[in-house]
C-alpha positions in Angstrom: 0.0 0.0 0.0 1.3 3.5 -0.8 1.5 6.2 1.8 -1.3 8.6 2.3 1.0 11.4 1.1 1.6 9.6 -2.2 -2.1 9.1 -2.7 -3.0 12.8 -1.9 -0.1 14.1 -4.1 -1.2 11.9 -7.0 -4.7 13.2 -6.9 -3.9 16.9 -6.2 -5.8 17.8 -9.3 -9.1 16.5 -7.8 -11.6 18.9 -6.2 -11.4 18.8 -2.4 -14.9 17.5 -1.7 -14.2 14.5 -4.1 -10.8 13.9 -2.7 -12.2 13.7 0.8 -14.6 10.9 -0.3 -11.8 9.0 -2.2 -9.5 9.3 0.8 -12.2 7.9 3.2 -12.8 5.0 0.8 -9.1 4.4 0.7 -9.0 4.5 4.6 -11.6 1.8 4.7 -9.6 -0.4 2.3 -6.4 0.1 4.4 -8.3 -0.8 7.5 -9.9 -3.9 6.1 -7.0 -5.1 3.9 -3.7 -3.4 4.8 -1.7 -5.9 2.7 -3.7 -5.1 -0.5 -1.9 -3.9 -3.6 -2.8 -0.3 -4.5 -2.4 0.8 -8.1 -3.0 4.5 -8.8 -4.5 5.6 -12.2 -5.1 9.1 -13.5 -8.8 9.1 -12.3 -8.8 6.5 -9.6 -7.2 3.6 -7.7 -7.5 -0.2 -7.8 -7.1 -2.5 -4.8 -6.5 -6.2 -5.0 -4.8 -9.1 -3.2 -1.8 -9.8 -5.4 -1.2 -13.2 -3.7 -4.5 -14.4 -5.0 -4.4 -12.9 -8.5 -4.9 -9.6 -10.3 -7.3 -6.7 -10.1 -10.3 -8.7 -11.4 -9.8 -12.2 -9.9 -8.5 -10.9 -6.6 -10.1 -7.4 -6.8 -11.3 -5.7 -3.6 -12.6 -2.5 -5.2 -11.8 0.4 -7.4 -12.2 4.1 -6.7 -13.3 6.0 -9.8 -13.1 9.8 -9.7 -15.7 11.3 -11.9 -16.4 15.0 -12.5 -19.3 15.2 -9.9 -18.9 12.1 -7.8 -16.9 9.1 -6.7 -17.8 5.6 -7.8 -16.7 2.7 -5.7 -16.7 -0.2 -8.1 -16.7 -4.0 -7.3 -15.6 -6.4 -10.1 -17.8 -9.1 -8.6 -20.5 -6.8 -7.1 -23.4 -8.8 -8.4 -22.3 -11.6 -6.0 -21.9 -9.5 -2.9 -24.6 -9.2 -0.2 -26.3 -5.9 -0.7 -29.5 -5.9 1.3 -30.1 -2.1 0.8 -29.5 -2.4 -3.0 -26.9 0.3 -3.0 -24.9 -1.2 -5.9 -25.9 -0.2 -9.4 -24.8 -1.3 -12.9 -25.9 -3.4 -15.8 -22.7 -5.3 -16.6 -22.6 -9.1 -16.0 -20.8 -8.9 -12.6 -19.4 -5.4 -12.1 -21.4 -3.1 -9.8 -20.7 0.3 -8.3 -21.8 2.6 -5.5 -21.9 6.3 -6.5 -21.1 8.8 -3.7 -21.9 12.5 -4.3 -21.6 13.8 -0.8 -19.3 12.8 2.1 -21.8 13.6 4.8 -24.6 11.5 3.2 -22.4 8.5 2.1 -23.5 5.1 3.5 -20.1 4.5 5.2 -21.1 1.5 7.3 -22.7 -0.2 4.4 -19.7 0.6 2.2 -17.4 -1.0 4.8 -19.6 -4.1 4.8 -19.4 -4.3 1.0 -15.6 -3.9 1.0 -15.3 -6.6 3.7 -17.5 -8.9 1.6 -15.5 -8.2 -1.5 -12.3 -8.8 0.3 -13.5 -12.3 1.4 -15.1 -13.1 -2.0 -13.5 -15.8 -4.1 -14.8 -16.0 -7.7 -13.5 -19.5 -8.0 -16.2 -20.5 -5.5 -18.9 -19.8 -8.1 -20.6 -23.0 -9.5 -20.7 -23.2 -13.2 -24.0 -24.4 -14.7 
């Protein structure tokens, strides 16, 4: 995992209210999976367990920085417990949670989703 300083410097071009959200999502990932690999992209970050595979097979989540909000994306989101139906998307397995405002973000639910994603093993799916 990179340092907080590296993360903040990399995203210095991002408006403060969006950077606050992205930083809090990152803090949750660090808390849940401190050994995760973090790869910074121009408009986001990807978190995965390198010992189990790459960003898809062993993906925890992605932070996508969009012009007016943050998306927290889950490569296997369709298979995660989501009782409040917070995850949206139409792709086969990928789902995301849009966050527009720090104060109204469902932080506890997001933490549960990140924990579930961290535990999820796509190899456990039964092929029909």
